[in-house]
PDB file of N, CA, C and O in Angstrom, chain B, residues numbered from 101:
ATOM      1  N   MET B 101     -52.195  -2.549-115.112  1.00  0.00           N
ATOM      2  CA  MET B 101     -51.897  -3.735-114.343  1.00  0.00           C
ATOM      3  C   MET B 101     -53.075  -4.699-114.466  1.00  0.00           C
ATOM      4  O   MET B 101     -54.230  -4.289-114.344  1.00  0.00           O
ATOM      5  N   GLU B 102     -52.794  -5.952-114.701  1.00  0.00           N
ATOM      6  CA  GLU B 102     -53.847  -6.948-114.850  1.00  0.00           C
ATOM      7  C   GLU B 102     -53.872  -7.874-113.648  1.00  0.00           C
ATOM      8  O   GLU B 102     -52.841  -8.170-113.043  1.00  0.00           O
ATOM      9  N   GLN B 103     -55.072  -8.321-113.318  1.00  0.00           N
ATOM     10  CA  GLN B 103     -55.250  -9.231-112.200  1.00  0.00           C
ATOM     11  C   GLN B 103     -56.209 -10.316-112.666  1.00  0.00           C
ATOM     12  O   GLN B 103     -57.374 -10.040-112.955  1.00  0.00           O
ATOM     13  N   ASN B 104     -55.720 -11.547-112.739  1.00  0.00           N
ATOM     14  CA  ASN B 104     -56.526 -12.672-113.226  1.00  0.00           C
ATOM     15  C   ASN B 104     -57.098 -12.399-114.615  1.00  0.00           C
ATOM     16  O   ASN B 104     -58.243 -12.755-114.896  1.00  0.00           O
ATOM     17  N   GLY B 105     -56.319 -11.779-115.471  1.00  0.00           N
ATOM     18  CA  GLY B 105     -56.764 -11.530-116.833  1.00  0.00           C
ATOM     19  C   GLY B 105     -57.671 -10.320-116.987  1.00  0.00           C
ATOM     20  O   GLY B 105     -58.159 -10.067-118.088  1.00  0.00           O
ATOM     21  N   ARG B 106     -57.914  -9.564-115.922  1.00  0.00           N
ATOM     22  CA  ARG B 106     -58.774  -8.381-116.011  1.00  0.00           C
ATOM     23  C   ARG B 106     -57.949  -7.132-115.740  1.00  0.00           C
ATOM     24  O   ARG B 106     -57.042  -7.141-114.908  1.00  0.00           O
ATOM     25  N   SER B 107     -58.267  -6.086-116.433  1.00  0.00           N
ATOM     26  CA  SER B 107     -57.552  -4.826-116.216  1.00  0.00           C
ATOM     27  C   SER B 107     -58.118  -4.125-114.982  1.00  0.00           C
ATOM     28  O   SER B 107     -59.210  -4.447-114.515  1.00  0.00           O
ATOM     29  N   SER B 108     -57.359  -3.168-114.467  1.00  0.00           N
ATOM     30  CA  SER B 108     -57.816  -2.421-113.295  1.00  0.00           C
ATOM     31  C   SER B 108     -59.089  -1.636-113.610  1.00  0.00           C
ATOM     32  O   SER B 108     -59.911  -1.415-112.722  1.00  0.00           O
ATOM     33  N   VAL B 109     -59.257  -1.218-114.852  1.00  0.00           N
ATOM     34  CA  VAL B 109     -60.475  -0.502-115.249  1.00  0.00           C
ATOM     35  C   VAL B 109     -61.682  -1.430-115.138  1.00  0.00           C
ATOM     36  O   VAL B 109     -62.736  -1.030-114.644  1.00  0.00           O
ATOM     37  N   GLU B 110     -61.525  -2.664-115.595  1.00  0.00           N
ATOM     38  CA  GLU B 110     -62.620  -3.636-115.509  1.00  0.00           C
ATOM     39  C   GLU B 110     -62.973  -3.946-114.056  1.00  0.00           C
ATOM     40  O   GLU B 110     -64.144  -4.083-113.704  1.00  0.00           O
ATOM     41  N   ILE B 111     -61.955  -4.052-113.232  1.00  0.00           N
ATOM     42  CA  ILE B 111     -62.177  -4.345-111.814  1.00  0.00           C
ATOM     43  C   ILE B 111     -62.921  -3.193-111.148  1.00  0.00           C
ATOM     44  O   ILE B 111     -63.869  -3.420-110.396  1.00  0.00           O
ATOM     45  N   ARG B 112     -62.493  -1.949-111.420  1.00  0.00           N
ATOM     46  CA  ARG B 112     -63.177  -0.786-110.844  1.00  0.00           C
ATOM     47  C   ARG B 112     -64.626  -0.706-111.308  1.00  0.00           C
ATOM     48  O   ARG B 112     -65.521  -0.398-110.521  1.00  0.00           O
ATOM     49  N   GLN B 113     -64.851  -0.984-112.586  1.00  0.00           N
ATOM     50  CA  GLN B 113     -66.209  -0.945-113.129  1.00  0.00           C
ATOM     51  C   GLN B 113     -67.096  -1.994-112.451  1.00  0.00           C
ATOM     52  O   GLN B 113     -68.255  -1.728-112.130  1.00  0.00           O
ATOM     53  N   ARG B 114     -66.538  -3.180-112.241  1.00  0.00           N
ATOM     54  CA  ARG B 114     -67.322  -4.234-111.586  1.00  0.00           C
ATOM     55  C   ARG B 114     -67.654  -3.845-110.147  1.00  0.00           C
ATOM     56  O   ARG B 114     -68.775  -4.065-109.688  1.00  0.00           O
ATOM     57  N   ARG B 115     -66.691  -3.273-109.438  1.00  0.00           N
ATOM     58  CA  ARG B 115     -66.951  -2.826-108.064  1.00  0.00           C
ATOM     59  C   ARG B 115     -68.037  -1.761-108.044  1.00  0.00           C
ATOM     60  O   ARG B 115     -68.920  -1.788-107.187  1.00  0.00           O
ATOM     61  N   ARG B 116     -67.975  -0.822-108.986  1.00  0.00           N
ATOM     62  CA  ARG B 116     -68.979   0.245-109.070  1.00  0.00           C
ATOM     63  C   ARG B 116     -70.364  -0.356-109.327  1.00  0.00           C
ATOM     64  O   ARG B 116     -71.349   0.055-108.714  1.00  0.00           O
ATOM     65  N   ASN B 117     -70.430  -1.323-110.232  1.00  0.00           N
ATOM     66  CA  ASN B 117     -71.705  -1.985-110.520  1.00  0.00           C
ATOM     67  C   ASN B 117     -72.232  -2.732-109.297  1.00  0.00           C
ATOM     68  O   ASN B 117     -73.432  -2.715-109.020  1.00  0.00           O
ATOM     69  N   ASP B 118     -71.322  -3.392-108.562  1.00  0.00           N
ATOM     70  CA  ASP B 118     -71.730  -4.101-107.350  1.00  0.00           C
ATOM     71  C   ASP B 118     -72.303  -3.129-106.324  1.00  0.00           C
ATOM     72  O   ASP B 118     -73.322  -3.414-105.697  1.00  0.00           O
ATOM     73  N   LEU B 119     -71.648  -1.981-106.154  1.00  0.00           N
ATOM     74  CA  LEU B 119     -72.139  -0.980-105.207  1.00  0.00           C
ATOM     75  C   LEU B 119     -73.510  -0.461-105.617  1.00  0.00           C
ATOM     76  O   LEU B 119     -74.391  -0.307-104.771  1.00  0.00           O
ATOM     77  N   GLU B 120     -73.697  -0.193-106.891  1.00  0.00           N
ATOM     78  CA  GLU B 120     -74.978   0.317-107.368  1.00  0.00           C
ATOM     79  C   GLU B 120     -76.088  -0.703-107.170  1.00  0.00           C
ATOM     80  O   GLU B 120     -77.217  -0.329-106.853  1.00  0.00           O
ATOM     81  N   SER B 121     -75.789  -1.975-107.348  1.00  0.00           N
ATOM     82  CA  SER B 121     -76.823  -2.993-107.151  1.00  0.00           C
ATOM     83  C   SER B 121     -77.200  -3.106-105.678  1.00  0.00           C
ATOM     84  O   SER B 121     -78.350  -3.415-105.365  1.00  0.00           O
ATOM     85  N   HIS B 122     -76.259  -2.862-104.767  1.00  0.00           N
ATOM     86  CA  HIS B 122     -76.563  -2.901-103.338  1.00  0.00           C
ATOM     87  C   HIS B 122     -77.415  -1.708-102.927  1.00  0.00           C
ATOM     88  O   HIS B 122     -78.222  -1.823-102.005  1.00  0.00           O
ATOM     89  N   ARG B 123     -77.257  -0.590-103.576  1.00  0.00           N
ATOM     90  CA  ARG B 123     -78.032   0.599-103.226  1.00  0.00           C
ATOM     91  C   ARG B 123     -79.519   0.388-103.442  1.00  0.00           C
ATOM     92  O   ARG B 123     -80.339   0.969-102.731  1.00  0.00           O
ATOM     93  N   SER B 124     -79.868  -0.430-104.405  1.00  0.00           N
ATOM     94  CA  SER B 124     -81.276  -0.625-104.696  1.00  0.00           C
ATOM     95  C   SER B 124     -81.792  -1.983-104.223  1.00  0.00           C
ATOM     96  O   SER B 124     -82.877  -2.401-104.625  1.00  0.00           O
ATOM     97  N   SER B 125     -81.042  -2.666-103.387  1.00  0.00           N
ATOM     98  CA  SER B 125     -81.485  -3.972-102.897  1.00  0.00           C
ATOM     99  C   SER B 125     -82.686  -3.787-101.963  1.00  0.00           C
ATOM    100  O   SER B 125     -82.867  -2.706-101.404  1.00  0.00           O
ATOM    101  N   PRO B 126     -83.496  -4.812-101.791  1.00  0.00           N
ATOM    102  CA  PRO B 126     -84.652  -4.706-100.895  1.00  0.00           C
ATOM    103  C   PRO B 126     -84.268  -4.333 -99.466  1.00  0.00           C
ATOM    104  O   PRO B 126     -84.998  -3.596 -98.803  1.00  0.00           O
ATOM    105  N   ALA B 127     -83.140  -4.829 -98.989  1.00  0.00           N
ATOM    106  CA  ALA B 127     -82.706  -4.505 -97.629  1.00  0.00           C
ATOM    107  C   ALA B 127     -82.386  -3.025 -97.496  1.00  0.00           C
ATOM    108  O   ALA B 127     -82.752  -2.394 -96.505  1.00  0.00           O
ATOM    109  N   VAL B 128     -81.710  -2.473 -98.485  1.00  0.00           N
ATOM    110  CA  VAL B 128     -81.358  -1.052 -98.453  1.00  0.00           C
ATOM    111  C   VAL B 128     -82.620  -0.204 -98.540  1.00  0.00           C
ATOM    112  O   VAL B 128     -82.758   0.781 -97.814  1.00  0.00           O
ATOM    113  N   GLU B 129     -83.535  -0.577 -99.419  1.00  0.00           N
ATOM    114  CA  GLU B 129     -84.783   0.173 -99.558  1.00  0.00           C
ATOM    115  C   GLU B 129     -85.596   0.117 -98.269  1.00  0.00           C
ATOM    116  O   GLU B 129     -86.187   1.120 -97.869  1.00  0.00           O
ATOM    117  N   SER B 130     -85.634  -1.039 -97.616  1.00  0.00           N
ATOM    118  CA  SER B 130     -86.352  -1.180 -96.354  1.00  0.00           C
ATOM    119  C   SER B 130     -85.738  -0.290 -95.281  1.00  0.00           C
ATOM    120  O   SER B 130     -86.459   0.358 -94.521  1.00  0.00           O
ATOM    121  N   LEU B 131     -84.416  -0.257 -95.216  1.00  0.00           N
ATOM    122  CA  LEU B 131     -83.731   0.593 -94.252  1.00  0.00           C
ATOM    123  C   LEU B 131     -84.062   2.060 -94.490  1.00  0.00           C
ATOM    124  O   LEU B 131     -84.317   2.803 -93.543  1.00  0.00           O
ATOM    125  N   LYS B 132     -84.057   2.477 -95.746  1.00  0.00           N
ATOM    126  CA  LYS B 132     -84.378   3.870 -96.072  1.00  0.00           C
ATOM    127  C   LYS B 132     -85.797   4.222 -95.633  1.00  0.00           C
ATOM    128  O   LYS B 132     -86.031   5.309 -95.106  1.00  0.00           O
ATOM    129  N   GLN B 133     -86.746   3.308 -95.846  1.00  0.00           N
ATOM    130  CA  GLN B 133     -88.133   3.559 -95.448  1.00  0.00           C
ATOM    131  C   GLN B 133     -88.246   3.693 -93.927  1.00  0.00           C
ATOM    132  O   GLN B 133     -88.954   4.571 -93.434  1.00  0.00           O
ATOM    133  N   GLU B 134     -87.556   2.833 -93.190  1.00  0.00           N
ATOM    134  CA  GLU B 134     -87.586   2.903 -91.731  1.00  0.00           C
ATOM    135  C   GLU B 134     -86.971   4.207 -91.236  1.00  0.00           C
ATOM    136  O   GLU B 134     -87.466   4.807 -90.282  1.00  0.00           O
ATOM    137  N   GLN B 135     -85.898   4.644 -91.879  1.00  0.00           N
ATOM    138  CA  GLN B 135     -85.256   5.885 -91.470  1.00  0.00           C
ATOM    139  C   GLN B 135     -86.159   7.085 -91.724  1.00  0.00           C
ATOM    140  O   GLN B 135     -86.125   8.056 -90.969  1.00  0.00           O
ATOM    141  N   LYS B 136     -86.966   7.028 -92.779  1.00  0.00           N
ATOM    142  CA  LYS B 136     -87.895   8.123 -93.066  1.00  0.00           C
ATOM    143  C   LYS B 136     -88.982   8.222 -92.005  1.00  0.00           C
ATOM    144  O   LYS B 136     -89.487   9.313 -91.741  1.00  0.00           O
ATOM    145  N   LYS B 137     -89.351   7.099 -91.392  1.00  0.00           N
ATOM    146  CA  LYS B 137     -90.410   7.080 -90.385  1.00  0.00           C
ATOM    147  C   LYS B 137     -89.958   7.678 -89.058  1.00  0.00           C
ATOM    148  O   LYS B 137     -90.777   8.177 -88.286  1.00  0.00           O
ATOM    149  N   ARG B 138     -88.664   7.628 -88.796  1.00  0.00           N
ATOM    150  CA  ARG B 138     -88.137   8.139 -87.529  1.00  0.00           C
ATOM    151  C   ARG B 138     -88.255   9.651 -87.473  1.00  0.00           C
ATOM    152  O   ARG B 138     -88.114  10.331 -88.489  1.00  0.00           O
ATOM    153  N   PRO B 139     -88.516  10.178 -86.275  1.00  0.00           N
ATOM    154  CA  PRO B 139     -88.501  11.634 -86.163  1.00  0.00           C
ATOM    155  C   PRO B 139     -87.078  12.146 -86.380  1.00  0.00           C
ATOM    156  O   PRO B 139     -86.116  11.480 -85.998  1.00  0.00           O
ATOM    157  N   PRO B 140     -86.941  13.298 -86.978  1.00  0.00           N
ATOM    158  CA  PRO B 140     -85.591  13.819 -87.215  1.00  0.00           C
ATOM    159  C   PRO B 140     -84.869  14.111 -85.902  1.00  0.00           C
ATOM    160  O   PRO B 140     -85.490  14.428 -84.888  1.00  0.00           O
ATOM    161  N   LYS B 141     -83.554  13.998 -85.947  1.00  0.00           N
ATOM    162  CA  LYS B 141     -82.753  14.277 -84.758  1.00  0.00           C
ATOM    163  C   LYS B 141     -82.949  15.712 -84.293  1.00  0.00           C
ATOM    164  O   LYS B 141     -82.816  16.013 -83.106  1.00  0.00           O
ATOM    165  N   ASP B 142     -83.264  16.593 -85.232  1.00  0.00           N
ATOM    166  CA  ASP B 142     -83.485  17.991 -84.873  1.00  0.00           C
ATOM    167  C   ASP B 142     -84.667  18.140 -83.921  1.00  0.00           C
ATOM    168  O   ASP B 142     -84.669  19.039 -83.080  1.00  0.00           O
ATOM    169  N   ALA B 143     -85.677  17.268 -84.041  1.00  0.00           N
ATOM    170  CA  ALA B 143     -86.844  17.348 -83.167  1.00  0.00           C
ATOM    171  C   ALA B 143     -86.436  17.104 -81.720  1.00  0.00           C
ATOM    172  O   ALA B 143     -86.908  17.796 -80.818  1.00  0.00           O
ATOM    173  N   LEU B 144     -85.574  16.140 -81.491  1.00  0.00           N
ATOM    174  CA  LEU B 144     -85.102  15.864 -80.141  1.00  0.00           C
ATOM    175  C   LEU B 144     -84.266  17.029 -79.627  1.00  0.00           C
ATOM    176  O   LEU B 144     -84.451  17.465 -78.491  1.00  0.00           O
ATOM    177  N   ASN B 145     -83.356  17.534 -80.440  1.00  0.00           N
ATOM    178  CA  ASN B 145     -82.524  18.661 -80.022  1.00  0.00           C
ATOM    179  C   ASN B 145     -83.374  19.887 -79.720  1.00  0.00           C
ATOM    180  O   ASN B 145     -83.115  20.598 -78.749  1.00  0.00           O
ATOM    181  N   GLU B 146     -84.391  20.140 -80.548  1.00  0.00           N
ATOM    182  CA  GLU B 146     -85.267  21.292 -80.327  1.00  0.00           C
ATOM    183  C   GLU B 146     -86.041  21.107 -79.024  1.00  0.00           C
ATOM    184  O   GLU B 146     -86.217  22.056 -78.260  1.00  0.00           O
ATOM    185  N   GLY B 147     -86.500  19.889 -78.778  1.00  0.00           N
ATOM    186  CA  GLY B 147     -87.210  19.607 -77.533  1.00  0.00           C
ATOM    187  C   GLY B 147     -86.323  19.817 -76.318  1.00  0.00           C
ATOM    188  O   GLY B 147     -86.778  20.317 -75.289  1.00  0.00           O
ATOM    189  N   LEU B 148     -85.069  19.440 -76.437  1.00  0.00           N
ATOM    190  CA  LEU B 148     -84.137  19.655 -75.330  1.00  0.00           C
ATOM    191  C   LEU B 148     -83.930  21.133 -75.062  1.00  0.00           C
ATOM    192  O   LEU B 148     -83.893  21.558 -73.907  1.00  0.00           O
ATOM    193  N   LYS B 149     -83.795  21.917 -76.120  1.00  0.00           N
ATOM    194  CA  LYS B 149     -83.594  23.357 -75.956  1.00  0.00           C
ATOM    195  C   LYS B 149     -84.789  24.006 -75.275  1.00  0.00           C
ATOM    196  O   LYS B 149     -84.622  24.864 -74.408  1.00  0.00           O
ATOM    197  N   GLU B 150     -86.000  23.600 -75.665  1.00  0.00           N
ATOM    198  CA  GLU B 150     -87.209  24.230 -75.143  1.00  0.00           C
ATOM    199  C   GLU B 150     -87.496  23.859 -73.695  1.00  0.00           C
ATOM    200  O   GLU B 150     -88.160  24.625 -72.996  1.00  0.00           O
ATOM    201  N   THR B 151     -87.025  22.727 -73.225  1.00  0.00           N
ATOM    202  CA  THR B 151     -87.355  22.284 -71.874  1.00  0.00           C
ATOM    203  C   THR B 151     -86.205  22.432 -70.889  1.00  0.00           C
ATOM    204  O   THR B 151     -86.392  22.192 -69.696  1.00  0.00           O
ATOM    205  N   PHE B 152     -85.046  22.811 -71.344  1.00  0.00           N
ATOM    206  CA  PHE B 152     -83.895  22.896 -70.450  1.00  0.00           C
ATOM    207  C   PHE B 152     -83.950  24.185 -69.654  1.00  0.00           C
ATOM    208  O   PHE B 152     -84.312  25.201 -70.247  1.00  0.00           O
ATOM    209  N   PRO B 153     -83.636  24.245 -68.403  1.00  0.00           N
ATOM    210  CA  PRO B 153     -83.402  23.107 -67.528  1.00  0.00           C
ATOM    211  C   PRO B 153     -84.739  22.532 -67.060  1.00  0.00           C
ATOM    212  O   PRO B 153     -85.695  23.273 -66.832  1.00  0.00           O
ATOM    213  N   GLY B 154     -84.796  21.268 -66.926  1.00  0.00           N
ATOM    214  CA  GLY B 154     -86.015  20.609 -66.466  1.00  0.00           C
ATOM    215  C   GLY B 154     -85.689  19.253 -65.889  1.00  0.00           C
ATOM    216  O   GLY B 154     -84.624  18.690 -66.143  1.00  0.00           O
ATOM    217  N   SER B 155     -86.608  18.743 -65.119  1.00  0.00           N
ATOM    218  CA  SER B 155     -86.351  17.455 -64.486  1.00  0.00           C
ATOM    219  C   SER B 155     -86.917  16.297 -65.291  1.00  0.00           C
ATOM    220  O   SER B 155     -86.496  15.155 -65.105  1.00  0.00           O
ATOM    221  N   ASP B 156     -87.864  16.568 -66.183  1.00  0.00           N
ATOM    222  CA  ASP B 156     -88.475  15.494 -66.965  1.00  0.00           C
ATOM    223  C   ASP B 156     -87.687  15.253 -68.242  1.00  0.00           C
ATOM    224  O   ASP B 156     -87.247  16.204 -68.888  1.00  0.00           O
ATOM    225  N   PRO B 157     -87.505  13.989 -68.613  1.00  0.00           N
ATOM    226  CA  PRO B 157     -86.816  13.708 -69.875  1.00  0.00           C
ATOM    227  C   PRO B 157     -87.678  14.116 -71.068  1.00  0.00           C
ATOM    228  O   PRO B 157     -88.906  14.123 -70.985  1.00  0.00           O
ATOM    229  N   VAL B 158     -87.036  14.448 -72.154  1.00  0.00           N
ATOM    230  CA  VAL B 158     -87.724  14.858 -73.369  1.00  0.00           C
ATOM    231  C   VAL B 158     -88.226  13.622 -74.101  1.00  0.00           C
ATOM    232  O   VAL B 158     -87.525  12.613 -74.185  1.00  0.00           O
ATOM    233  N   SER B 159     -89.448  13.706 -74.631  1.00  0.00           N
ATOM    234  CA  SER B 159     -90.005  12.615 -75.424  1.00  0.00           C
ATOM    235  C   SER B 159     -90.424  13.165 -76.773  1.00  0.00           C
ATOM    236  O   SER B 159     -91.165  14.146 -76.844  1.00  0.00           O
ATOM    237  N   VAL B 160     -89.956  12.540 -77.841  1.00  0.00           N
ATOM    238  CA  VAL B 160     -90.313  12.972 -79.185  1.00  0.00           C
ATOM    239  C   VAL B 160     -91.595  12.282 -79.630  1.00  0.00           C
ATOM    240  O   VAL B 160     -92.246  12.737 -80.571  1.00  0.00           O
ATOM    241  N   THR B 161     -91.963  11.196 -78.971  1.00  0.00           N
ATOM    242  CA  THR B 161     -93.170  10.466 -79.349  1.00  0.00           C
ATOM    243  C   THR B 161     -94.391  11.052 -78.657  1.00  0.00           C
ATOM    244  O   THR B 161     -94.271  11.759 -77.656  1.00  0.00           O
ATOM    245  N   THR B 162     -95.559  10.752 -79.197  1.00  0.00           N
ATOM    246  CA  THR B 162     -96.805  11.209 -78.589  1.00  0.00           C
ATOM    247  C   THR B 162     -97.684   9.999 -78.302  1.00  0.00           C
ATOM    248  O   THR B 162     -97.522   8.939 -78.908  1.00  0.00           O
ATOM    249  N   THR B 163     -98.613  10.170 -77.375  1.00  0.00           N
ATOM    250  CA  THR B 163     -99.543   9.099 -77.055  1.00  0.00           C
ATOM    251  C   THR B 163    -100.881   9.380 -77.711  1.00  0.00           C
ATOM    252  O   THR B 163    -101.179  10.523 -78.060  1.00  0.00           O
ATOM    253  N   SER B 164    -101.687   8.347 -77.879  1.00  0.00           N
ATOM    254  CA  SER B 164    -103.002   8.535 -78.485  1.00  0.00           C
ATOM    255  C   SER B 164    -104.059   8.868 -77.447  1.00  0.00           C
ATOM    256  O   SER B 164    -105.163   9.283 -77.799  1.00  0.00           O
ATOM    257  N   ILE B 165    -103.737   8.690 -76.178  1.00  0.00           N
ATOM    258  CA  ILE B 165    -104.673   9.020 -75.105  1.00  0.00           C
ATOM    259  C   ILE B 165    -104.212  10.329 -74.475  1.00  0.00           C
ATOM    260  O   ILE B 165    -103.057  10.453 -74.068  1.00  0.00           O
ATOM    261  N   PRO B 166    -105.114  11.307 -74.394  1.00  0.00           N
ATOM    262  CA  PRO B 166    -104.721  12.591 -73.807  1.00  0.00           C
ATOM    263  C   PRO B 166    -104.240  12.421 -72.367  1.00  0.00           C
ATOM    264  O   PRO B 166    -104.747  11.579 -71.625  1.00  0.00           O
ATOM    265  N   ALA B 167    -103.270  13.219 -71.990  1.00  0.00           N
ATOM    266  CA  ALA B 167    -102.735  13.172 -70.633  1.00  0.00           C
ATOM    267  C   ALA B 167    -103.794  13.654 -69.652  1.00  0.00           C
ATOM    268  O   ALA B 167    -104.637  14.483 -69.994  1.00  0.00           O
ATOM    269  N   GLY B 168    -103.749  13.141 -68.458  1.00  0.00           N
ATOM    270  CA  GLY B 168    -104.662  13.577 -67.419  1.00  0.00           C
ATOM    271  C   GLY B 168    -105.981  12.825 -67.414  1.00  0.00           C
ATOM    272  O   GLY B 168    -106.845  13.119 -66.588  1.00  0.00           O
ATOM    273  N   ARG B 169    -106.160  11.878 -68.297  1.00  0.00           N
ATOM    274  CA  ARG B 169    -107.416  11.115 -68.353  1.00  0.00           C
ATOM    275  C   ARG B 169    -107.462  10.200 -67.131  1.00  0.00           C
ATOM    276  O   ARG B 169    -106.550   9.400 -66.922  1.00  0.00           O
ATOM    277  N   THR B 170    -108.527  10.313 -66.317  1.00  0.00           N
ATOM    278  CA  THR B 170    -108.641   9.487 -65.119  1.00  0.00           C
ATOM    279  C   THR B 170    -109.722   8.433 -65.243  1.00  0.00           C
ATOM    280  O   THR B 170    -109.737   7.468 -64.479  1.00  0.00           O
ATOM    281  N   ASP B 171    -110.628   8.604 -66.198  1.00  0.00           N
ATOM    282  CA  ASP B 171    -111.722   7.660 -66.383  1.00  0.00           C
ATOM    283  C   ASP B 171    -111.265   6.529 -67.304  1.00  0.00           C
ATOM    284  O   ASP B 171    -111.087   6.744 -68.503  1.00  0.00           O
ATOM    285  N   ALA B 172    -111.073   5.333 -66.761  1.00  0.00           N
ATOM    286  CA  ALA B 172    -110.545   4.204 -67.527  1.00  0.00           C
ATOM    287  C   ALA B 172    -111.465   3.811 -68.677  1.00  0.00           C
ATOM    288  O   ALA B 172    -110.989   3.462 -69.757  1.00  0.00           O
ATOM    289  N   GLU B 173    -112.778   3.864 -68.457  1.00  0.00           N
ATOM    290  CA  GLU B 173    -113.716   3.493 -69.525  1.00  0.00           C
ATOM    291  C   GLU B 173    -113.642   4.478 -70.688  1.00  0.00           C
ATOM    292  O   GLU B 173    -113.658   4.077 -71.851  1.00  0.00           O
ATOM    293  N   GLU B 174    -113.562   5.753 -70.369  1.00  0.00           N
ATOM    294  CA  GLU B 174    -113.464   6.772 -71.424  1.00  0.00           C
ATOM    295  C   GLU B 174    -112.142   6.626 -72.178  1.00  0.00           C
ATOM    296  O   GLU B 174    -112.100   6.788 -73.397  1.00  0.00           O
ATOM    297  N   ALA B 175    -111.082   6.325 -71.465  1.00  0.00           N
ATOM    298  CA  ALA B 175    -109.785   6.116 -72.111  1.00  0.00           C
ATOM    299  C   ALA B 175    -109.852   4.927 -73.060  1.00  0.00           C
ATOM    300  O   ALA B 175    -109.272   4.969 -74.145  1.00  0.00           O
ATOM    301  N   LYS B 176    -110.551   3.869 -72.665  1.00  0.00           N
ATOM    302  CA  LYS B 176    -110.698   2.696 -73.532  1.00  0.00           C
ATOM    303  C   LYS B 176    -111.480   3.059 -74.791  1.00  0.00           C
ATOM    304  O   LYS B 176    -111.144   2.588 -75.878  1.00  0.00           O
ATOM    305  N   LYS B 177    -112.519   3.890 -74.662  1.00  0.00           N
ATOM    306  CA  LYS B 177    -113.294   4.323 -75.831  1.00  0.00           C
ATOM    307  C   LYS B 177    -112.409   5.077 -76.817  1.00  0.00           C
ATOM    308  O   LYS B 177    -112.464   4.840 -78.024  1.00  0.00           O
ATOM    309  N   VAL B 178    -111.599   5.978 -76.295  1.00  0.00           N
ATOM    310  CA  VAL B 178    -110.705   6.763 -77.152  1.00  0.00           C
ATOM    311  C   VAL B 178    -109.721   5.839 -77.855  1.00  0.00           C
ATOM    312  O   VAL B 178    -109.466   5.985 -79.050  1.00  0.00           O
ATOM    313  N   ARG B 179    -109.176   4.898 -77.115  1.00  0.00           N
ATOM    314  CA  ARG B 179    -108.213   3.956 -77.679  1.00  0.00           C
ATOM    315  C   ARG B 179    -108.870   3.092 -78.756  1.00  0.00           C
ATOM    316  O   ARG B 179    -108.271   2.844 -79.802  1.00  0.00           O
ATOM    317  N   ASP B 180    -110.090   2.636 -78.504  1.00  0.00           N
ATOM    318  CA  ASP B 180    -110.803   1.788 -79.463  1.00  0.00           C
ATOM    319  C   ASP B 180    -111.203   2.552 -80.721  1.00  0.00           C
ATOM    320  O   ASP B 180    -111.282   1.958 -81.797  1.00  0.00           O
ATOM    321  N   GLU B 181    -111.458   3.853 -80.610  1.00  0.00           N
ATOM    322  CA  GLU B 181    -111.820   4.663 -81.777  1.00  0.00           C
ATOM    323  C   GLU B 181    -110.683   4.711 -82.785  1.00  0.00           C
ATOM    324  O   GLU B 181    -110.926   4.770 -83.991  1.00  0.00           O
ATOM    325  N   ASP B 182    -109.451   4.687 -82.308  1.00  0.00           N
ATOM    326  CA  ASP B 182    -108.291   4.747 -83.201  1.00  0.00           C
ATOM    327  C   ASP B 182    -108.134   3.461 -83.996  1.00  0.00           C
ATOM    328  O   ASP B 182    -107.536   3.472 -85.072  1.00  0.00           O
ATOM    329  N   ASN B 183    -108.650   2.379 -83.496  1.00  0.00           N
ATOM    330  CA  ASN B 183    -108.512   1.080 -84.183  1.00  0.00           C
ATOM    331  C   ASN B 183    -109.705   0.851 -85.007  1.00  0.00           C
ATOM    332  O   ASN B 183    -109.807  -0.178 -85.674  1.00  0.00           O
TER     333      ASN B 183
END
């Protein structure tokens, strides 16, 4: 079957080429890089399993300042060392 002078094989090939070009576009590559930076979903699920039942929500992220620090000046030093 022809459509506008092109065969269905040509149309399928063009669609395949269009899809392949989108896979390597800068936007797609940027999205892939951002997804790699995210913690895996398994980390959240594992955290839920280890803390259940509990009243505190699970956090997959970590802070750069140790918990329990009460000295504001010392906390600022630690924070400044990272930068």
